[in-house]
Structure formats: C-alpha cells, structure tokens
N, C-alpha and C positions, 0 to 999 in steps of 0.2 A: 097762610097763603102758599106755603111749600107744601101742605097737605093735599091742598086742592090740585097744585101743579102734578104732584105725585100720582093722584087719582086719575087726571086727564091724560098722563103719559102711559098709565097702564091700561086704561080703556082704549087708546089709540094703537097700542102696540100690536094687536093682533092683525092690524090693518097694513102695517108696514112689514117690508123685506129687510130693512136695516136701518141703522141711526147714523146721522152725520153729526159729530160733536165739534163745536168751535171752541178753541181755546186761544188765549192771547200767547203768542209765540214768545214774549219776553218773560211770562210768568205761567208756563203750561201747567205746573202743579197747583199753583195758587188759584188759577181761574177754572179749575176743574171742580165738578161737583162730585165728591166721594160716593154719593149715594146712587150716581147714574148706573155704576157696575151692577148693583143689585136690581135696580129697576128694570134694566133693558138686557138682563141675562140672556144670553143665548142668540141674541140679533147680532148680525155682523156690524162690526163698527168702523166707520172712518173718521179719522181724527184730522180737522183742519187746524193747522198752526198758523192763525191768522196774524196779520201786521208783521210779517216775516221781514219786511224791509227795515223795520227799525229794531229787529232783534239781531244778536250775534250769530252769523250764519253757521259758525263752528258749532256753538251750542245747539242750534235748532237741528243740526244733523246728529247730534248725540240724542237729542230728544226723539227724533225719528227712530233711531235705531232702538231706544229705550221701548216705544210703543210697539214695535215691530215684534221685540221679545215678549210682549203681552198679548200677541195675537191681534193687534190692531194695526190697520194701515194708516200712516200719517202721512199727510202733504204739507209742504210749506206754501202758503198763499198769502197774498195780499188782495183782499176783497175790494178795497178801494180802487186800485189800479187794474186788478184783474190778474196780477201776475200769479202764475201757478195754476190757475184755475182750468186752464186748457186740459190739464191732466186729470181733473175730476171725473168726466164722463167715462174715459177709458178705465178709471181705477174702480168706479162703479161696476162695470161689467166684468172686472177681473174678480172683484170681492164677492160679487152675487153671482158667479159662474153657476154654481149648484142651483141656485133659485132659478136662472135662466134655463138651465137643462131640464129641471123638473117641469116647469112651465111647457117647455117644448113636448116633452113626453106625454104630458096631459092634452096636448093638442091646443095649448095656448101660448103658441109661439108669438112673441111680440107684444104680450101682456105688459102693460107698463110696469116699471120697477117703482116701487115706492119707498121713499126715505123719509124719516123724521128727523128735522133738524133741531138740535137742542144747542143751549149754551147759556152761561149766566150773563147778565147784562153788560152790554158794552164790549162783548168779545167780537160783534160784527154779524150777528145772525140776520138782520135785516139787509145788511149790504150784501151778504152772500146770496141770499134770496133774490134780491133786486138785480144783481150782477147776473146770476143764472138765467132769471126769467126774462130778462131784458125787457123788450117792447111787451112781451107776452106775459103781462102781469095779470091777464084774464085767469081768474080762478077756474080750475078745472070743475066741470059741473058737479052740483051736489049728488052724492052717490048715497045709495042705501046705507045705513049706519053711521053716515058721516054727518056730524051736527053742523049747523049754519057757522059757529065761530070758529071751526077749523078751516084754515085755508090751505088749499092745495093748489100748487103751481106746476104747470108742464113746463120743463127746462129743455126739451129736445132730447135725442137720443132714447127716446121711449121711457124717460124718468119723470117721475113726479115727487115734488117735495111737499113736505107738509110741515108748516110753519107752527111749532107748539104754542098752544094758546097761553099756557102760563108762563111763568118766569122761574127758572130754576135759581136759586139763592145760593151763593157759596156758602161754605161752613166757616164760621169764625173761631173755631176752638182754639185756633193757634194765632197768637198775635202778629207773628210774621206774615201769616196769610193776609191779615187785614191790612198791614203796612203795604204789602207788595201790590195788593189790589188798589190801594189808595194812590201809589206811585204811579201807577198807570191809568188812574182816573176811572176805574171800574166801580168805585164806591163814592157815590155823590155826596152822601151826608158825611162832611169830613170828620174822620175819627179823631183828628186833632187838626190844630191849625197850620196853615200851608208852610209856615217858616219852621216849625218843628218837624214837619214832614220833609222839607228839604235838607234839614241837617242829617236826619236818618238816612236820607237817600245819598248824601255827600258821603257819609261814614261806610256805607254799604258799596259805594262805586270805588272808594279809595282803597277799601279791602280787596275788591274783586278785580277791578279794571282802573288801577290809578293812571294808567296813560290817557284814559278816555276823560279823566278830570283835568288832567294837564292840558289836553287838546282843547277842551271847552272853556276852561277858566284861567288857562295861562300861568298856573303856578302848580308846583309839585308838592302833593300832599306829603306832609312829613310824619314820621312815626308817632304815634301817640297824639296827633292832633285831633280835636273833638270836631264834631260837625258844624257847630257855632263858629269855631275857629277858621274852618275851611270855608264857610260861607262868607265870612268876613274877608277873607283872603281873596276869594272870587270877586266879592263886590268892590274891593279896592283896585283890583286889576281892571274893572270895568268903569 
C-alpha cells in the first residue's frame, strides 16, 4: 500500500510547487513519515502542527523553531476550529516567493500555486482541505496529466490544493512511536488493550507533566508508582 502511495506522490510531484505536511501537534515526531523527506526532496515544505489547542503551547513553539532550523516553515493550527489558518495563505505566498517571481518573469503572473497535502491518517488532512475550501468544494476542472482520482481544490488567494490519493503510513520501527500514535488515536487497530495503553500514558505523563495528572485525577503521582497504581488511584478519586 505504501509503495503505491509513494508512486502516486512521485507522479504528482512535478505538478506541484510545494508540499503541505500535516502533523499532530501533540506528537510531531511520531506522526511524521520519515520517508517524506526523500520523496519530496527539493520542494518547499509547509508543516502544519494540527490540533495545537490540545498540545502544550510551549512545546509547540519549540517544535516550530526546530522545523525552521531544518528549513521548513511550521504553523500551529487547529483545523476543526480554524485557529491559526488565517496565516496559511500569507505563508504560502512567502514560502513560494521564488515560484511567484519566476511565474511573473515568464508572463504567467497569477498562475495558481499548487500544493500537495500529505499526512498520515488522523492528522486532519481532510479537515484542513474542507476548512480551506469551505463551500468551494468544487473540484478544480480536470487538467491534462491530472488523473481523475486526484482531487484539486481551489482555496482562494490563487492557491490550489491537491489531496494525495494514497495514505502515508507511519513507520513503526520504534515501539514508542506506535504507543504515541495509539495515545492520540491515530492507530485504530489497538496495538494493545485500552487499559494497558492508559497505564503507559499515565506513566509518561507522570514523568513529563505530573501537574497535569494531578489536575485531572486529583492525586499526586508518587515516585516509583506504576501505571496500574496510578490508574487505580485516579479511579478511586472518581
């Protein structure tokens, strides 16, 4: 399946000016597909850290800086509420400045800027496209070299988005990545039962943000407490 998606992305790349990558702001590393760098090499990238409203704003700021250091422009957004999306069009114009200048020099000023939207399942790819396209869900007319299954959406500001037909799957080489994706509901086929998953999450939160555990479950995680013990303590309080 991944091979087919890879092929489709490669085929469509020559038709686009840049790539928009959706990541889950709570787990930007785990929700990225590491192959993407090689696949879209050389194309300008805009990273959308989606679901920013449920992520730690301070951590999101650090992630944005980390992406900037890699030469990618990152924005914190929430596609459900539309938060942060007003910055999208201006960002595209800024990131694709060279393309816009080149089009103007070639006498094609105002030529639509085309962006391919990619992301692993559940990162909000369709919410983003729906949000941006609004009522204008009309597909952009079929163009030469654009197959029927590929959907283009005009989103205003002279920008067209291409919804990638295939699904990029995350890489599960690392058990932590699988866990993080399960915590955020990105992996549907439960890689373990929900209770065990909850225990792992409690342990992680107790290490990283004990105050969040206390705020939510009204007990203070003690040194050396297991996930099961925390789950029980939380349940007793409730």
